[in-house]
N, C-alpha and C positions, 0 to 999 in steps of 0.2 A: 658394550662393550664384553668382548669376550677374555673371560679368565684365565689366566694360560693352563696349559691341561698340566703342565708338570711344574715341580718347583726348583731351583736350580741353586743352589747354595755355594758360596763362594766367600774364602775369609780375603782379603785384603790387608796386605801392610799396613802400616799409617805410615803416610807418604811425606814426606820434611824435606823442603828445597833449601840448601842453605847455603849462605852468600859466597860467589864468585867473584874473587878478587878479578878476574878477565874478562868479567857480566861486558864491562865495557868495549870488548873488539867481538861480540857477539852480537853485534846493531848489523842490521842488511838494513841498507837504503834505497827506495829509487822512486824517483822525483821529489812527493811532497809527503810521503808514507815511509813507516821507520815504523819496525819488528824484534822486536828482542827474539831469540834465539835459545832455547834451553841445548845447555849440554847435550849432547847428540848419544852420551850413556846414560841409558836412565836407574835408577836404583837397583841395588848388589850392582853395578857392573855391569848391566844386560842391554844390549845394544836394543834402542827403539823400533820398536816396528807394527807391524799392522798383523794379528793374531790368525781374526774374521772374518765375512764381512758377511751380508745377506742380501739375497737380491729377488726379486720380482720374477716368476716364468708364467702363462697359460695353462701351459704342464711342466708344472716341475720335475718330474721323474726323469723326464727326456731333457730338460737340458741338465740336471744333476749328473745323468748315462752318458751327454756331451763331454762337459766339463772334468770328467772324472776319466774314457778319455784322451783329452788334451793336455794332462798333467802326469799322463801315467798310472793315476792313482786309482781311489773306489769309491762307488757312494753308498749311502745306506738310509732306508725309511729313519727320520729321524723323530724328537720326543710330542712331536703336532702331525694333526693330521695335514694330509699331503704334503709334508715339509722333506725335504729331506738335504741329508750331509754329505757332502762331498769331502774329502782328506787327498791330499796331496800327497802326507807317503811320508815328506822330510823329518827332520830332526827339527823343526819348529813347532809341527804340531798343526798346518797353516791348515784351513778350513773354509769354505763357505759352503750356506746355507740357502739353500732354496726352497722360497715359496709359496704358496698361491698369490698371485696377482692379483692388485688391492687390502690384502692384510697386513695392515697398518699398526704398526710399534706405534705405541701413542704410554708417555709418562701420566700414570694412575696413583693414587692416594701412597704406596707404599714401596712399589715396583712396576714396574712396565707390564703394561696389556698388550692388546690389538682388540680393532673395531676394523671393521668390513666398508672397507668406501665401492660402493655399487657401483661408478661410471671412473674406474683411473684411469688416467694416461696410458697409454700401451709405449707411451716413454719416458724419459728418467732422466730425470738434472747430473743424474751418477753414472760414474764408467768405475770400471775396473782395470788396469795394467795387471796382467799375471806371469810370467814366465812360465816356458812349454821348454819341454825335450824334443820336442816336433821337428820336422821340420819345415819350411817353408812350404813348402807342396804336398806333405804330409796333412798340416792343417788344412788347408784348402780345401783337401780332399775333404774333411769331413765334411764340410762349412754344405760344399757341394752336395755331396750325398744327402744333407740335410733343406736341400733348399735355403739355404742362410744366406746372406752375401758375408761377404769376405773381399777383400782384399788388398796388395801389403802399399801403406801409408808411410809417407814421408815425411820425418815430425823436425820441419828446419835446417834439416843437413845435418842434425847431431846425431840422429838418431833410427830408423827404421820398425813400426809394426804394425802387426797384420790387425784389421779391423775384424773382429769376429764377430756379428750382430746376433744372439742370442734371439731364432722367432723374428726373428728380423724386426727384432723390438729397441736389446737391451744388448750396451756395444762394450764384449771385453778388449782390449790392446793386450794383445800376444806378444811377447819376445822371445827370439828363437835364443840359443846359451849365447850365440855373436853378437845380438843387440842388444842382450842384457851385457855385455858385458862395456859396450859403444856407452848404455847408458848410464852404468856407475860409474864410470869416469868421467864422463859432462855432468854429472847432478854432485856438486860442489856449492856450498855456498856463494863464491869467488865466482865459480863460471853464472849460478845461475842467475846474481847481483851484475852479470856482463851482457849477459842476452837479455834480463829487463831494461837496463841505459839503452840497448843500440833499439828495442821494441826489436817482435818476432818480424818472420820474413813471409809467414801466408797465415792470414787466418781465418777458421772455419766461415763457413758462411753460415748468415743467418735469417729462416723465413717462416 
């Protein structure tokens, strides 16, 4: 087990969930499954959002540099060895940490810690969908320069993404400004419920 190289302190306010008289209207049912959907606005009226994510790479600095290019942002060496922080430069502080493949976060006694997996899979259950200010041709050009797979894919006729495979191993879905608008128009609870009822028009192949 590898101890944290630095301690990052964060103070969180106490979160209280209050009774919502409209909670009955926040259920989404698909087949036999039912899920409670929490209100879309969280503590202090802040929009729910993903603030940052961490991804693995064989060459973290190279991957960080490319993501910074895709975002037209910046990247920096982070707190831990061979780890880089990519910043989009937006007003939300959106970031992606890029760490060596096989450096796994684990729950230690009082806080997170790391361990090394000597034989990590080159692929992942996880992917990220991120917006980019680049055009499709600009994004595809970067992937071609890096010798990484990239292609425009239709997601069920709802929106298109650029599958952008970092090191040909980890998938980013890139969305241009136009496709981001299509995504936001579609991704509402009512539209998703209707889509689930219909079933997907196409499914990724498994093997």
